[in-house]
C-alpha positions as MATLAB code, in Angstrom:
seq = 'XXXXXXXXXXXXXXXXXXXXXXXXXXXXXXXXXXXXXXXXXXXXXXXXXXXXXXXXXXXXXXXXXXXXXXXXXXXXXXXXXXXXXXXXXXXXXXXXXXXXXXXXXXXXXXXXXXXXXXXXXXXXXXXXXXXXXXXXXXXXXXXXXXXXXXXXXXXXXXXXXXXXXXXXXXXXXXXXXXXXXXXXXXXXXXXXXXXXXXXXXXXXXXXXXXXXXXXXXXXXXXXXXXXXXXXXXXXXXXXXXXXXXXXXXXXXXXXXXXXXXXXXXXXXXXXXXXXXXXXX';
ca = [
     -13.385  -21.648   21.584;
     -15.363  -18.506   21.252;
     -18.956  -18.285   22.375;
     -20.597  -16.808   19.276;
     -22.935  -13.947   20.024;
     -25.915  -15.574   18.394;
     -26.507  -18.370   20.935;
     -28.796  -21.300   20.202;
     -32.376  -20.606   21.138;
     -34.268  -23.188   23.183;
     -37.521  -21.549   22.403;
     -37.268  -21.186   18.650;
     -39.573  -18.825   16.730;
     -42.592  -20.211   14.898;
     -40.720  -20.101   11.559;
     -37.915  -22.316   12.981;
     -40.457  -24.742   14.495;
     -42.042  -25.148   11.050;
     -38.611  -25.518    9.518;
     -37.630  -28.285   11.948;
     -40.948  -29.958   11.230;
     -40.256  -29.636    7.504;
     -36.934  -31.429    7.902;
     -38.139  -34.209   10.146;
     -41.901  -34.345    9.843;
     -44.277  -35.980    7.407;
     -43.766  -36.410    3.660;
     -45.489  -33.250    2.606;
     -43.675  -30.983    5.075;
     -40.313  -32.601    4.370;
     -40.531  -31.511    0.761;
     -40.816  -27.820    1.608;
     -38.007  -25.946   -0.208;
     -35.550  -23.896    1.764;
     -36.659  -20.865   -0.174;
     -39.875  -20.959    1.871;
     -37.976  -20.141    5.045;
     -36.355  -16.910    6.221;
     -32.620  -16.396    6.476;
     -32.983  -16.336   10.233;
     -34.816  -19.725   10.320;
     -32.193  -21.429    8.146;
     -29.409  -19.848   10.234;
     -30.990  -21.076   13.453;
     -31.239  -24.597   12.027;
     -27.491  -24.450   11.364;
     -26.886  -23.592   14.975;
     -29.146  -26.490   16.075;
     -27.190  -28.874   13.894;
     -23.865  -27.537   15.225;
     -25.050  -28.002   18.849;
     -26.180  -31.503   17.921;
     -22.638  -32.402   16.909;
     -23.533  -32.415   13.251;
     -21.040  -29.869   11.922;
     -21.291  -30.951    8.274;
     -25.044  -30.461    8.242;
     -24.564  -27.172   10.083;
     -22.089  -25.986    7.425;
     -24.614  -26.898    4.742;
     -27.390  -24.825    6.264;
     -25.072  -21.821    6.913;
     -24.060  -22.071    3.232;
     -27.686  -22.019    2.211;
     -28.204  -18.767    4.139;
     -25.389  -17.213    2.080;
     -26.698  -18.630   -1.147;
     -30.354  -17.633   -0.713;
     -29.845  -14.326    1.119;
     -26.386  -13.187   -0.068;
     -26.654   -9.546    0.919;
     -28.349   -9.990    4.270;
     -26.951   -9.595    7.780;
     -27.637  -13.207    8.332;
     -25.489  -14.204    5.356;
     -22.553  -12.352    6.919;
     -23.016  -14.083   10.232;
     -23.618  -17.453    8.577;
     -20.342  -17.263    6.638;
     -18.149  -17.124    9.711;
     -20.343  -19.788   11.391;
     -19.826  -21.955    8.356;
     -16.090  -21.629    8.808;
     -16.502  -22.751   12.444;
     -18.701  -25.697   11.388;
     -16.203  -26.851    8.801;
     -13.387  -26.567   11.386;
     -15.296  -28.717   13.873;
     -15.804  -31.252   11.115;
     -12.049  -31.238   10.538;
     -12.597  -30.079    6.960;
      -9.762  -27.574    7.302;
      -9.539  -26.634    3.663;
     -13.205  -25.685    3.531;
     -12.894  -23.853    6.862;
     -10.033  -21.774    5.414;
     -12.071  -20.954    2.338;
     -15.081  -19.773    4.316;
     -13.000  -17.772    6.748;
     -10.998  -16.148    3.937;
     -14.255  -15.230    2.123;
     -15.456  -13.468    5.266;
     -12.201  -11.567    5.540;
     -12.332  -10.609    1.872;
     -16.025   -9.596    1.795;
     -16.302   -8.054    5.294;
     -12.820   -6.810    6.328;
     -14.419   -4.365    8.772;
     -17.031   -6.820   10.049;
     -17.408   -7.367   13.746;
     -16.271  -10.987   13.337;
     -13.298  -10.280   11.094;
     -10.880  -11.048   14.023;
     -12.665  -14.348   14.661;
     -12.530  -15.269   10.995;
      -8.830  -14.628   10.901;
      -8.393  -16.683   14.049;
     -10.332  -19.570   12.495;
      -8.129  -19.238    9.418;
      -5.051  -19.571   11.577;
      -6.499  -22.498   13.530;
      -7.198  -24.372   10.271;
      -3.458  -24.473    9.752;
      -2.473  -24.817   13.401;
      -4.681  -27.828   14.117;
      -3.004  -29.766   11.339;
       0.536  -29.302   12.569;
       0.801  -32.705   14.158;
      -0.561  -34.396   11.017;
       1.933  -33.166    8.479;
       5.013  -35.278    9.262;
       8.154  -33.520    8.180;
       6.463  -31.171    5.820;
       6.517  -27.847    7.746;
       4.670  -25.734    5.104;
       1.456  -25.699    7.174;
       3.360  -24.705   10.257;
       4.784  -21.715    8.488;
       1.386  -20.749    7.215;
      -0.075  -21.117   10.759;
       2.645  -18.762   12.072;
       1.843  -16.234    9.364;
      -1.862  -16.356    9.987;
      -1.475  -16.202   13.766;
       0.830  -13.197   13.395;
      -1.961  -11.401   11.500;
      -4.326  -11.932   14.409;
      -1.777  -10.654   16.832;
      -0.767   -7.567   14.778;
      -4.087   -6.638   13.195;
      -6.370   -7.342   16.085;
      -4.223   -6.826   19.232;
      -7.166   -5.852   21.363;
      -9.458   -8.700   20.288;
     -10.438  -11.722   22.353;
      -8.205  -13.870   20.185;
      -4.857  -12.096   20.265;
      -3.713  -13.755   23.490;
      -4.656  -17.184   22.327;
      -2.991  -16.519   18.976;
       0.201  -15.473   20.739;
       0.280  -18.646   22.808;
      -0.283  -20.784   19.716;
       2.335  -18.836   17.821;
       4.934  -19.736   20.461;
       3.836  -23.352   20.336;
       4.037  -23.498   16.539;
       7.427  -21.819   16.614;
       8.562  -24.423   19.183;
       7.195  -27.140   16.937;
       9.426  -26.006   14.085;
      12.482  -26.102   16.309;
      11.402  -29.525   17.495;
      11.327  -30.846   13.963;
      14.853  -29.553   13.349;
      15.965  -31.309   16.544;
      14.311  -34.535   15.422;
      16.193  -34.580   12.129;
      19.422  -33.503   13.785;
      19.166  -36.386   16.294;
      18.579  -38.795   13.426;
      21.802  -37.666   11.728;
      23.767  -37.657   15.002;
      22.844  -41.233   15.830;
      23.996  -42.375   12.411;
      27.244  -40.590   12.588;
      26.391  -37.894    9.996;
      27.922  -35.242   12.217;
      28.132  -32.343    9.757;
      24.444  -32.793    8.730;
      23.476  -32.941   12.410;
      25.400  -29.787   13.192;
      23.640  -27.918   10.411;
      20.276  -28.797   11.990;
      21.264  -27.897   15.550;
      22.798  -24.637   14.279;
      19.416  -23.665   12.841;
      17.861  -24.119   16.286;
      20.526  -22.037   18.086;
      20.512  -19.230   15.514;
      16.898  -19.036   14.475;
      14.945  -20.538   17.411;
      16.853  -19.206   20.408;
      13.679  -18.468   22.376;
      12.350  -22.044   22.207;
      12.679  -24.857   24.687;
      14.958  -26.795   22.383;
      17.920  -24.508   22.449;
      19.768  -26.041   25.503;
      19.556  -29.551   24.041;
      20.732  -28.288   20.656;
      23.860  -26.848   22.343;
      24.540  -30.153   24.039;
      24.144  -31.992   20.742;
      26.564  -29.562   19.155;
      29.025  -30.419   21.915;
      28.630  -34.111   21.126;
      28.853  -33.635   17.359;
      31.898  -31.386   17.476;
      33.703  -33.658   19.867;
      32.994  -36.579   17.558;
      34.603  -34.631   14.741;
      37.559  -33.656   16.963;
      36.628  -29.977   16.791;
      37.266  -29.156   20.463;
      37.201  -25.347   20.185;
      33.658  -25.421   18.806;
      32.568  -27.921   21.415;
      33.988  -25.783   24.231;
      32.266  -22.706   22.893;
      28.908  -24.468   22.636;
      29.479  -25.576   26.221;
      30.244  -22.048   27.332;
      26.965  -20.706   25.831;
      25.114  -23.561   27.444;
      26.703  -22.855   30.827;
      25.962  -19.147   30.617;
      22.287  -19.457   29.761;
      21.177  -22.895   30.992;
      23.471  -23.784   33.813;
      20.690  -25.397   35.855;
      19.666  -27.859   33.195;
      20.482  -31.516   32.618;
      21.862  -30.496   29.178;
      24.505  -28.380   30.809;
      25.423  -31.121   33.291;
      25.863  -33.598   30.399;
      27.913  -31.185   28.413;
      30.079  -30.332   31.453;
      30.733  -34.015   32.056;
      31.652  -34.642   28.416;
      34.063  -31.739   28.184;
      35.726  -31.956   31.575;
      35.995  -35.682   31.119;
      38.395  -34.943   28.264;
      40.257  -32.322   30.215;
      38.504  -29.441   28.399;
      37.107  -26.214   29.867;
      33.802  -24.643   28.887;
      34.882  -21.314   27.384;
      34.614  -19.534   24.055;
      37.595  -20.211   21.831;
      38.240  -19.980   18.130;
      36.494  -17.818   15.601;
      33.620  -19.896   14.198;
      29.921  -19.165   14.138;
      29.463  -20.193   17.723;
      32.013  -17.599   18.768;
      29.870  -15.031   17.035;
      26.802  -16.355   18.764;
      28.638  -16.209   22.105;
      29.499  -12.538   21.554;
      25.946  -11.728   20.651;
      24.048  -13.723   23.271;
      26.421  -13.518   26.200;
      28.326  -10.252   25.676;
      25.693   -8.425   23.739;
      28.078   -7.499   20.941;
      25.821   -7.537   17.891;
      28.047   -5.389   15.618;
];
């Protein structure tokens, strides 16, 4: 996570000391309104709360900076910090809202790249919590792509690229999960449709070799030997050192079949494209 430029100050200014006393001191000081403190003092209190593992309180103080001093430099800084605080509190919807406001209000701001990155993280960090609904994964991919393309020289582009690959792999993994479910229950055509998506749309992910093996299994179960042999041929050409190839080889040769492209189905087209480079 990024180290924000405005680090927490151990020796707070007098205004912040009074502010802290006002929040935790006697009855008279506790009742002091926030309007009596400067934008900087309220902002600093937000940082203190964030460092104290109280992100919800931090978000509240950062929000007060924006409310009381809407056109100040501190309000601009507080807005992106509010997005960070909400994110740490796992309030992803509010984190997105704050990050998006920063992007909308300060598109040329020095923290625009970070705001976009936080926006993407608010989707990405929910990927494992959404079950089979992949809408947030697609939104994470879109937001991460913006970071990569719009801010390629920022501190966040590399991290966004790594997370993009992981989110992309996650989508393929979900297709595989559903495909395996169908395969185990003998719904071979439905399973093939899922594995085909992985082979055609997620070729660069780690799930492609297993998808090809599962295609071999499904096609053999349907008696479609040409398709099974072609899937095995692609697997052998690209992933010969994997366990998936060894299993496919054993399955096919055990039936007296060779691993070579035959027929004229979609896998034959894939073979020509991936192995022979014939895209037209």
